A tleap script that builds the chain and sets N, CA, C and O, in Angstrom:
source leaprc.protein.ff14SB
mol = sequence {
  NMET SER THR MET GLY ALA VAL PHE SER ILE
  GLY GLN GLN ILE THR HIE GLN ARG PHE ALA
  TYR ARG GLY LEU VAL TYR GLY VAL ASP PRO
  VAL PHE LEU GLY SER ASN GLN TRP TYR GLU
  LYS MET ALA LEU SER LYS PRO PRO LYS ASN
  ALA PRO TRP TYR HIE VAL LEU VAL HIE GLU
  ALA ASP HIE THR THR TYR VAL ALA GLN ARG
  ASN LEU VAL ALA TYR ALA GLY GLU GLY GLN
  ILE ASP HIE PRO MET LEU ALA SER TYR PHE
  ASP GLY PHE GLU ASN GLY ARG TYR LEU ALA
  ILE SER GLY SER ARG CTHR
}
set mol.1.N position { 0.846 -1.175 0.000 }
set mol.1.CA position { 0.000 0.000 0.000 }
set mol.1.C position { 0.892 1.238 0.000 }
set mol.1.O position { 1.807 1.335 0.818 }
set mol.2.N position { 0.648 2.159 -0.876 }
set mol.2.CA position { 1.433 3.380 -0.987 }
set mol.2.C position { 1.123 4.323 0.167 }
set mol.2.O position { -0.020 4.444 0.605 }
set mol.3.N position { 2.161 4.983 0.643 }
set mol.3.CA position { 1.973 5.992 1.688 }
set mol.3.C position { 2.304 7.374 1.130 }
set mol.3.O position { 2.762 8.258 1.854 }
set mol.4.N position { 2.062 7.542 -0.177 }
set mol.4.CA position { 2.334 8.820 -0.827 }
set mol.4.C position { 1.595 9.951 -0.107 }
set mol.4.O position { 0.425 9.814 0.251 }
set mol.5.N position { 2.282 11.046 0.095 }
set mol.5.CA position { 1.690 12.185 0.785 }
set mol.5.C position { 1.880 12.148 2.283 }
set mol.5.O position { 1.572 13.121 2.971 }
set mol.6.N position { 2.381 11.045 2.799 }
set mol.6.CA position { 2.599 10.925 4.236 }
set mol.6.C position { 3.804 11.763 4.656 }
set mol.6.O position { 4.866 11.689 4.039 }
set mol.7.N position { 3.632 12.547 5.693 }
set mol.7.CA position { 4.699 13.385 6.231 }
set mol.7.C position { 5.548 12.592 7.217 }
set mol.7.O position { 6.751 12.824 7.333 }
set mol.8.N position { 4.918 11.653 7.929 }
set mol.8.CA position { 5.596 10.865 8.947 }
set mol.8.C position { 5.742 9.431 8.453 }
set mol.8.O position { 5.004 8.987 7.573 }
set mol.9.N position { 6.704 8.712 9.031 }
set mol.9.CA position { 6.954 7.344 8.599 }
set mol.9.C position { 7.041 6.403 9.794 }
set mol.9.O position { 7.167 6.839 10.938 }
set mol.10.N position { 6.973 5.123 9.510 }
set mol.10.CA position { 7.064 4.106 10.547 }
set mol.10.C position { 8.405 4.253 11.263 }
set mol.10.O position { 9.460 4.359 10.638 }
set mol.11.N position { 8.330 4.255 12.596 }
set mol.11.CA position { 9.523 4.398 13.414 }
set mol.11.C position { 9.790 5.820 13.867 }
set mol.11.O position { 10.720 6.065 14.636 }
set mol.12.N position { 8.981 6.761 13.397 }
set mol.12.CA position { 9.156 8.166 13.749 }
set mol.12.C position { 8.275 8.522 14.943 }
set mol.12.O position { 7.123 8.096 15.029 }
set mol.13.N position { 8.835 9.311 15.863 }
set mol.13.CA position { 8.063 9.783 16.999 }
set mol.13.C position { 7.325 11.060 16.628 }
set mol.13.O position { 7.827 11.893 15.872 }
set mol.14.N position { 6.131 11.194 17.171 }
set mol.14.CA position { 5.272 12.349 16.891 }
set mol.14.C position { 4.705 12.889 18.198 }
set mol.14.O position { 4.803 12.254 19.248 }
set mol.15.N position { 4.113 14.072 18.110 }
set mol.15.CA position { 3.354 14.655 19.214 }
set mol.15.C position { 2.002 15.068 18.659 }
set mol.15.O position { 1.917 15.657 17.581 }
set mol.16.N position { 0.943 14.756 19.402 }
set mol.16.CA position { -0.396 15.179 18.992 }
set mol.16.C position { -0.559 16.642 19.379 }
set mol.16.O position { -0.351 17.011 20.534 }
set mol.17.N position { -0.928 17.470 18.415 }
set mol.17.CA position { -1.018 18.915 18.654 }
set mol.17.C position { -2.110 19.300 19.647 }
set mol.17.O position { -1.926 20.220 20.444 }
set mol.18.N position { -3.220 18.618 19.607 }
set mol.18.CA position { -4.350 18.984 20.483 }
set mol.18.C position { -4.250 18.353 21.867 }
set mol.18.O position { -4.498 19.009 22.879 }
set mol.19.N position { -3.886 17.077 21.902 }
set mol.19.CA position { -3.900 16.352 23.167 }
set mol.19.C position { -2.521 16.226 23.810 }
set mol.19.O position { -2.407 15.689 24.912 }
set mol.20.N position { -1.486 16.702 23.154 }
set mol.20.CA position { -0.122 16.801 23.688 }
set mol.20.C position { 0.493 15.479 24.144 }
set mol.20.O position { 1.390 15.487 24.988 }
set mol.21.N position { 0.040 14.354 23.614 }
set mol.21.CA position { 0.732 13.111 23.944 }
set mol.21.C position { 1.803 12.843 22.889 }
set mol.21.O position { 1.726 13.315 21.754 }
set mol.22.N position { 2.794 12.076 23.304 }
set mol.22.CA position { 3.846 11.654 22.395 }
set mol.22.C position { 3.556 10.230 21.971 }
set mol.22.O position { 2.968 9.461 22.732 }
set mol.23.N position { 3.957 9.876 20.782 }
set mol.23.CA position { 3.730 8.525 20.307 }
set mol.23.C position { 4.722 8.116 19.240 }
set mol.23.O position { 5.604 8.883 18.853 }
set mol.24.N position { 4.557 6.893 18.773 }
set mol.24.CA position { 5.444 6.295 17.786 }
set mol.24.C position { 4.611 5.714 16.651 }
set mol.24.O position { 3.730 4.888 16.888 }
set mol.25.N position { 4.881 6.135 15.435 }
set mol.25.CA position { 4.150 5.647 14.268 }
set mol.25.C position { 4.541 4.195 13.997 }
set mol.25.O position { 5.719 3.887 13.819 }
set mol.26.N position { 3.538 3.299 13.967 }
set mol.26.CA position { 3.804 1.905 13.630 }
set mol.26.C position { 3.047 1.467 12.376 }
set mol.26.O position { 3.184 0.327 11.934 }
set mol.27.N position { 2.264 2.356 11.815 }
set mol.27.CA position { 1.556 2.063 10.577 }
set mol.27.C position { 1.076 3.343 9.927 }
set mol.27.O position { 0.779 4.322 10.612 }
set mol.28.N position { 1.001 3.337 8.601 }
set mol.28.CA position { 0.565 4.508 7.849 }
set mol.28.C position { -0.471 4.071 6.823 }
set mol.28.O position { -0.245 3.132 6.059 }
set mol.29.N position { -1.605 4.755 6.812 }
set mol.29.CA position { -2.635 4.544 5.791 }
set mol.29.C position { -2.662 5.781 4.900 }
set mol.29.O position { -2.670 6.899 5.416 }
set mol.30.N position { -2.676 5.617 3.587 }
set mol.30.CA position { -2.659 6.780 2.694 }
set mol.30.C position { -3.914 7.638 2.799 }
set mol.30.O position { -3.888 8.826 2.480 }
set mol.31.N position { -5.011 7.033 3.245 }
set mol.31.CA position { -6.282 7.710 3.477 }
set mol.31.C position { -6.933 7.056 4.691 }
set mol.31.O position { -6.466 6.014 5.150 }
set mol.32.N position { -7.989 7.642 5.213 }
set mol.32.CA position { -8.720 7.072 6.343 }
set mol.32.C position { -9.294 5.713 5.958 }
set mol.32.O position { -10.012 5.607 4.964 }
set mol.33.N position { -8.986 4.672 6.732 }
set mol.33.CA position { -9.480 3.329 6.454 }
set mol.33.C position { -10.336 2.763 7.582 }
set mol.33.O position { -10.655 1.574 7.592 }
set mol.34.N position { -10.704 3.612 8.524 }
set mol.34.CA position { -11.569 3.185 9.611 }
set mol.34.C position { -13.025 3.194 9.182 }
set mol.34.O position { -13.347 3.499 8.033 }
set mol.35.N position { -13.895 2.858 10.118 }
set mol.35.CA position { -15.324 2.838 9.815 }
set mol.35.C position { -15.919 4.239 9.915 }
set mol.35.O position { -15.403 5.093 10.636 }
set mol.36.N position { -16.988 4.461 9.200 }
set mol.36.CA position { -17.689 5.746 9.288 }
set mol.36.C position { -18.230 5.972 10.690 }
set mol.36.O position { -18.244 7.101 11.180 }
set mol.37.N position { -18.676 4.901 11.337 }
set mol.37.CA position { -19.197 5.006 12.699 }
set mol.37.C position { -18.109 5.504 13.656 }
set mol.37.O position { -18.359 6.389 14.475 }
set mol.38.N position { -16.910 4.940 13.554 }
set mol.38.CA position { -15.801 5.389 14.398 }
set mol.38.C position { -15.466 6.849 14.104 }
set mol.38.O position { -15.284 7.645 15.025 }
set mol.39.N position { -15.386 7.197 12.826 }
set mol.39.CA position { -15.046 8.569 12.424 }
set mol.39.C position { -16.034 9.573 13.014 }
set mol.39.O position { -15.623 10.602 13.550 }
set mol.40.N position { -17.307 9.288 12.921 }
set mol.40.CA position { -18.325 10.201 13.440 }
set mol.40.C position { -18.241 10.340 14.955 }
set mol.40.O position { -18.508 11.413 15.496 }
set mol.41.N position { -17.874 9.266 15.638 }
set mol.41.CA position { -17.798 9.286 17.093 }
set mol.41.C position { -16.490 9.894 17.601 }
set mol.41.O position { -16.498 10.654 18.570 }
set mol.42.N position { -15.374 9.569 16.962 }
set mol.42.CA position { -14.063 9.917 17.489 }
set mol.42.C position { -13.406 11.138 16.852 }
set mol.42.O position { -12.670 11.859 17.526 }
set mol.43.N position { -13.650 11.376 15.607 }
set mol.43.CA position { -12.968 12.468 14.907 }
set mol.43.C position { -13.774 13.757 15.054 }
set mol.43.O position { -14.425 14.205 14.110 }
set mol.44.N position { -13.724 14.336 16.228 }
set mol.44.CA position { -14.537 15.503 16.548 }
set mol.44.C position { -14.270 16.700 15.637 }
set mol.44.O position { -15.188 17.452 15.311 }
set mol.45.N position { -13.035 16.871 15.236 }
set mol.45.CA position { -12.696 18.015 14.384 }
set mol.45.C position { -12.877 17.707 12.898 }
set mol.45.O position { -12.625 18.562 12.049 }
set mol.46.N position { -13.308 16.502 12.589 }
set mol.46.CA position { -13.564 16.041 11.217 }
set mol.46.C position { -12.372 16.286 10.287 }
set mol.46.O position { -12.500 16.989 9.284 }
set mol.47.N position { -11.202 15.700 10.621 }
set mol.47.CA position { -10.056 15.833 9.724 }
set mol.47.C position { -10.345 15.142 8.398 }
set mol.47.O position { -11.185 14.245 8.338 }
set mol.48.N position { -9.662 15.548 7.347 }
set mol.48.CA position { -9.943 14.969 6.030 }
set mol.48.C position { -9.676 13.469 5.977 }
set mol.48.O position { -8.680 12.977 6.508 }
set mol.49.N position { -10.578 12.766 5.332 }
set mol.49.CA position { -10.419 11.325 5.163 }
set mol.49.C position { -9.488 11.001 3.997 }
set mol.49.O position { -8.967 9.888 3.914 }
set mol.50.N position { -9.274 11.956 3.101 }
set mol.50.CA position { -8.483 11.679 1.903 }
set mol.50.C position { -7.015 12.065 2.063 }
set mol.50.O position { -6.312 12.231 1.067 }
set mol.51.N position { -6.549 12.207 3.284 }
set mol.51.CA position { -5.142 12.478 3.593 }
set mol.51.C position { -4.642 11.347 4.496 }
set mol.51.O position { -5.455 10.588 5.024 }
set mol.52.N position { -3.333 11.219 4.684 }
set mol.52.CA position { -2.800 10.116 5.502 }
set mol.52.C position { -3.299 10.107 6.947 }
set mol.52.O position { -3.539 11.145 7.562 }
set mol.53.N position { -3.443 8.888 7.452 }
set mol.53.CA position { -3.773 8.625 8.852 }
set mol.53.C position { -2.725 7.665 9.393 }
set mol.53.O position { -2.157 6.870 8.644 }
set mol.54.N position { -2.468 7.741 10.702 }
set mol.54.CA position { -1.372 6.998 11.315 }
set mol.54.C position { -1.834 6.139 12.481 }
set mol.54.O position { -2.693 6.535 13.268 }
set mol.55.N position { -1.243 4.954 12.571 }
set mol.55.CA position { -1.424 4.065 13.713 }
set mol.55.C position { -0.282 4.397 14.669 }
set mol.55.O position { 0.885 4.360 14.279 }
set mol.56.N position { -0.613 4.720 15.917 }
set mol.56.CA position { 0.374 5.255 16.852 }
set mol.56.C position { 0.351 4.499 18.180 }
set mol.56.O position { -0.710 4.272 18.762 }
set mol.57.N position { 1.544 4.113 18.649 }
set mol.57.CA position { 1.710 3.599 20.002 }
set mol.57.C position { 1.834 4.817 20.907 }
set mol.57.O position { 2.718 5.647 20.697 }
set mol.58.N position { 0.977 4.941 21.896 }
set mol.58.CA position { 0.977 6.105 22.776 }
set mol.58.C position { 1.985 5.890 23.911 }
set mol.58.O position { 1.916 4.901 24.639 }
set mol.59.N position { 2.914 6.828 24.044 }
set mol.59.CA position { 3.972 6.760 25.055 }
set mol.59.C position { 3.376 6.712 26.463 }
set mol.59.O position { 2.455 7.461 26.790 }
set mol.60.N position { 3.922 5.814 27.288 }
set mol.60.CA position { 3.512 5.625 28.682 }
set mol.60.C position { 2.029 5.305 28.821 }
set mol.60.O position { 1.370 5.754 29.759 }
set mol.61.N position { 1.511 4.522 27.874 }
set mol.61.CA position { 0.118 4.068 27.912 }
set mol.61.C position { 0.071 2.636 27.388 }
set mol.61.O position { 1.058 2.130 26.854 }
set mol.62.N position { -1.072 1.994 27.543 }
set mol.62.CA position { -1.243 0.627 27.052 }
set mol.62.C position { -2.021 0.573 25.752 }
set mol.62.O position { -2.169 -0.504 25.175 }
set mol.63.N position { -2.520 1.697 25.275 }
set mol.63.CA position { -3.369 1.706 24.091 }
set mol.63.C position { -2.640 2.284 22.871 }
set mol.63.O position { -1.561 2.866 22.975 }
set mol.64.N position { -3.275 2.098 21.725 }
set mol.64.CA position { -2.811 2.696 20.481 }
set mol.64.C position { -3.884 3.677 20.035 }
set mol.64.O position { -4.976 3.713 20.601 }
set mol.65.N position { -3.573 4.462 19.032 }
set mol.65.CA position { -4.554 5.392 18.507 }
set mol.65.C position { -4.407 5.494 16.994 }
set mol.65.O position { -3.403 5.073 16.419 }
set mol.66.N position { -5.418 6.055 16.374 }
set mol.66.CA position { -5.459 6.246 14.928 }
set mol.66.C position { -5.667 7.738 14.717 }
set mol.66.O position { -6.691 8.285 15.128 }
set mol.67.N position { -4.703 8.404 14.077 }
set mol.67.CA position { -4.685 9.862 14.067 }
set mol.67.C position { -4.480 10.417 12.664 }
set mol.67.O position { -3.681 9.901 11.883 }
set mol.68.N position { -5.216 11.474 12.366 }
set mol.68.CA position { -5.068 12.176 11.094 }
set mol.68.C position { -3.760 12.953 11.076 }
set mol.68.O position { -3.311 13.471 12.099 }
set mol.69.N position { -3.163 13.023 9.903 }
set mol.69.CA position { -1.890 13.719 9.743 }
set mol.69.C position { -1.940 15.159 10.244 }
set mol.69.O position { -0.977 15.636 10.845 }
set mol.70.N position { -3.040 15.850 10.007 }
set mol.70.CA position { -3.079 17.270 10.373 }
set mol.70.C position { -3.003 17.520 11.875 }
set mol.70.O position { -2.765 18.651 12.300 }
set mol.71.N position { -3.201 16.480 12.681 }
set mol.71.CA position { -3.148 16.631 14.132 }
set mol.71.C position { -1.774 16.346 14.726 }
set mol.71.O position { -1.602 16.416 15.943 }
set mol.72.N position { -0.796 16.025 13.885 }
set mol.72.CA position { 0.510 15.602 14.371 }
set mol.72.C position { 1.630 16.552 13.981 }
set mol.72.O position { 1.571 17.224 12.951 }
set mol.73.N position { 2.649 16.592 14.825 }
set mol.73.CA position { 3.911 17.265 14.518 }
set mol.73.C position { 5.026 16.305 14.913 }
set mol.73.O position { 4.839 15.434 15.763 }
set mol.74.N position { 6.179 16.474 14.290 }
set mol.74.CA position { 7.329 15.633 14.619 }
set mol.74.C position { 7.791 15.916 16.043 }
set mol.74.O position { 7.819 17.069 16.475 }
set mol.75.N position { 8.148 14.879 16.759 }
set mol.75.CA position { 8.692 15.009 18.116 }
set mol.75.C position { 10.131 15.493 18.001 }
set mol.75.O position { 10.926 14.907 17.266 }
set mol.76.N position { 10.466 16.540 18.711 }
set mol.76.CA position { 11.789 17.142 18.601 }
set mol.76.C position { 12.752 16.696 19.701 }
set mol.76.O position { 13.925 17.068 19.678 }
set mol.77.N position { 12.279 15.917 20.650 }
set mol.77.CA position { 13.124 15.490 21.762 }
set mol.77.C position { 13.962 14.269 21.431 }
set mol.77.O position { 14.025 13.820 20.287 }
set mol.78.N position { 14.607 13.744 22.471 }
set mol.78.CA position { 15.487 12.594 22.293 }
set mol.78.C position { 15.043 11.369 23.089 }
set mol.78.O position { 15.700 10.329 23.032 }
set mol.79.N position { 13.949 11.475 23.824 }
set mol.79.CA position { 13.495 10.367 24.653 }
set mol.79.C position { 12.999 9.191 23.836 }
set mol.79.O position { 12.644 9.333 22.666 }
set mol.80.N position { 12.979 8.034 24.465 }
set mol.80.CA position { 12.469 6.836 23.817 }
set mol.80.C position { 11.042 6.551 24.294 }
set mol.80.O position { 10.592 7.092 25.304 }
set mol.81.N position { 10.357 5.712 23.566 }
set mol.81.CA position { 8.962 5.366 23.825 }
set mol.81.C position { 8.863 4.225 24.837 }
set mol.81.O position { 9.637 3.269 24.788 }
set mol.82.N position { 7.910 4.339 25.743 }
set mol.82.CA position { 7.591 3.274 26.698 }
set mol.82.C position { 6.181 2.802 26.367 }
set mol.82.O position { 5.202 3.496 26.640 }
set mol.83.N position { 6.089 1.609 25.773 }
set mol.83.CA position { 4.784 1.038 25.405 }
set mol.83.C position { 4.915 -0.480 25.391 }
set mol.83.O position { 5.904 -1.006 24.881 }
set mol.84.N position { 3.928 -1.200 25.945 }
set mol.84.CA position { 4.042 -2.660 26.029 }
set mol.84.C position { 4.075 -3.379 24.678 }
set mol.84.O position { 4.524 -4.523 24.611 }
set mol.85.N position { 3.616 -2.745 23.611 }
set mol.85.CA position { 3.619 -3.394 22.291 }
set mol.85.C position { 4.836 -3.017 21.434 }
set mol.85.O position { 4.932 -3.429 20.278 }
set mol.86.N position { 5.748 -2.248 21.991 }
set mol.86.CA position { 6.902 -1.762 21.239 }
set mol.86.C position { 7.678 -2.900 20.558 }
set mol.86.O position { 8.013 -2.804 19.377 }
set mol.87.N position { 7.958 -3.966 21.298 }
set mol.87.CA position { 8.742 -5.082 20.751 }
set mol.87.C position { 7.982 -5.877 19.688 }
set mol.87.O position { 8.587 -6.674 18.971 }
set mol.88.N position { 6.684 -5.677 19.578 }
set mol.88.CA position { 5.908 -6.359 18.532 }
set mol.88.C position { 6.143 -5.746 17.154 }
set mol.88.O position { 5.925 -6.405 16.138 }
set mol.89.N position { 6.580 -4.508 17.116 }
set mol.89.CA position { 6.760 -3.789 15.859 }
set mol.89.C position { 8.188 -3.340 15.590 }
set mol.89.O position { 8.570 -3.150 14.436 }
set mol.90.N position { 8.983 -3.168 16.645 }
set mol.90.CA position { 10.319 -2.601 16.487 }
set mol.90.C position { 11.348 -3.425 17.233 }
set mol.90.O position { 11.063 -3.997 18.286 }
set mol.91.N position { 12.563 -3.480 16.671 }
set mol.91.CA position { 13.614 -4.243 17.338 }
set mol.91.C position { 14.913 -3.464 17.504 }
set mol.91.O position { 15.973 -4.052 17.716 }
set mol.92.N position { 14.828 -2.165 17.408 }
set mol.92.CA position { 16.017 -1.353 17.633 }
set mol.92.C position { 15.699 0.126 17.610 }
set mol.92.O position { 14.618 0.549 17.202 }
set mol.93.N position { 16.675 0.904 18.061 }
set mol.93.CA position { 16.552 2.358 18.085 }
set mol.93.C position { 17.897 2.898 17.641 }
set mol.93.O position { 18.924 2.610 18.256 }
set mol.94.N position { 17.891 3.684 16.567 }
set mol.94.CA position { 19.142 4.165 15.995 }
set mol.94.C position { 18.958 5.564 15.422 }
set mol.94.O position { 18.022 5.807 14.660 }
set mol.95.N position { 19.838 6.475 15.780 }
set mol.95.CA position { 19.805 7.847 15.274 }
set mol.95.C position { 18.437 8.510 15.458 }
set mol.95.O position { 17.959 9.218 14.572 }
set mol.96.N position { 17.807 8.271 16.628 }
set mol.96.CA position { 16.542 8.907 16.940 }
set mol.96.C position { 15.313 8.268 16.330 }
set mol.96.O position { 14.208 8.788 16.485 }
set mol.97.N position { 15.482 7.137 15.632 }
set mol.97.CA position { 14.344 6.450 14.993 }
set mol.97.C position { 14.298 4.995 15.448 }
set mol.97.O position { 15.322 4.383 15.753 }
set mol.98.N position { 13.103 4.474 15.483 }
set mol.98.CA position { 12.933 3.059 15.786 }
set mol.98.C position { 13.032 2.260 14.497 }
set mol.98.O position { 12.593 2.708 13.437 }
set mol.99.N position { 13.614 1.072 14.600 }
set mol.99.CA position { 13.805 0.201 13.448 }
set mol.99.C position { 12.719 -0.873 13.450 }
set mol.99.O position { 12.624 -1.682 14.373 }
set mol.100.N position { 11.909 -0.861 12.401 }
set mol.100.CA position { 10.787 -1.787 12.303 }
set mol.100.C position { 11.278 -3.208 12.096 }
set mol.100.O position { 12.259 -3.447 11.391 }
set mol.101.N position { 10.581 -4.145 12.719 }
set mol.101.CA position { 10.833 -5.553 12.472 }
set mol.101.C position { 10.422 -5.839 11.044 }
set mol.101.O position { 9.365 -5.378 10.611 }
set mol.102.N position { 11.207 -6.573 10.309 }
set mol.102.CA position { 10.875 -6.901 8.919 }
set mol.102.C position { 9.504 -7.567 8.867 }
set mol.102.O position { 9.231 -8.516 9.602 }
set mol.103.N position { 8.654 -7.058 7.992 }
set mol.103.CA position { 7.309 -7.610 7.851 }
set mol.103.C position { 6.267 -6.872 8.674 }
set mol.103.O position { 5.099 -7.261 8.659 }
set mol.104.N position { 6.651 -5.810 9.397 }
set mol.104.CA position { 5.673 -5.023 10.160 }
set mol.104.C position { 4.760 -4.288 9.216 }
set mol.104.O position { 5.068 -4.145 8.033 }
set mol.105.N position { 3.637 -3.819 9.725 }
set mol.105.CA position { 2.645 -3.125 8.874 }
set mol.105.C position { 3.245 -1.877 8.258 }
set mol.105.O position { 4.133 -1.245 8.831 }
set mol.106.N position { 2.750 -1.538 7.098 }
set mol.106.CA position { 3.245 -0.366 6.390 }
set mol.106.C position { 2.163 0.660 6.239 }
set mol.106.O position { 2.396 1.723 5.664 }
savepdb mol mol.pdb
quit
């Protein structure tokens, strides 16, 4: 699946602009691929469905999230992510980026 137009990539840390949490991108969808029911319930600001959306491991939490590109900015710090699913998707950290396990979601 192409991730054309995506600003962020797998292994990159981000910060949510509205909710101020830090996270780690573990998947990229070129457009919104969730259900309309979820979108209506969760996407309060109605971000565009025809732009990239990201699967994110939320730092210091047990959950993941699905976030529109317009709500994210690159994380500028040097800290690492603490998440129980980290080892399911990544097997290293190098030069400020996480290294995806071969065969992880794209």
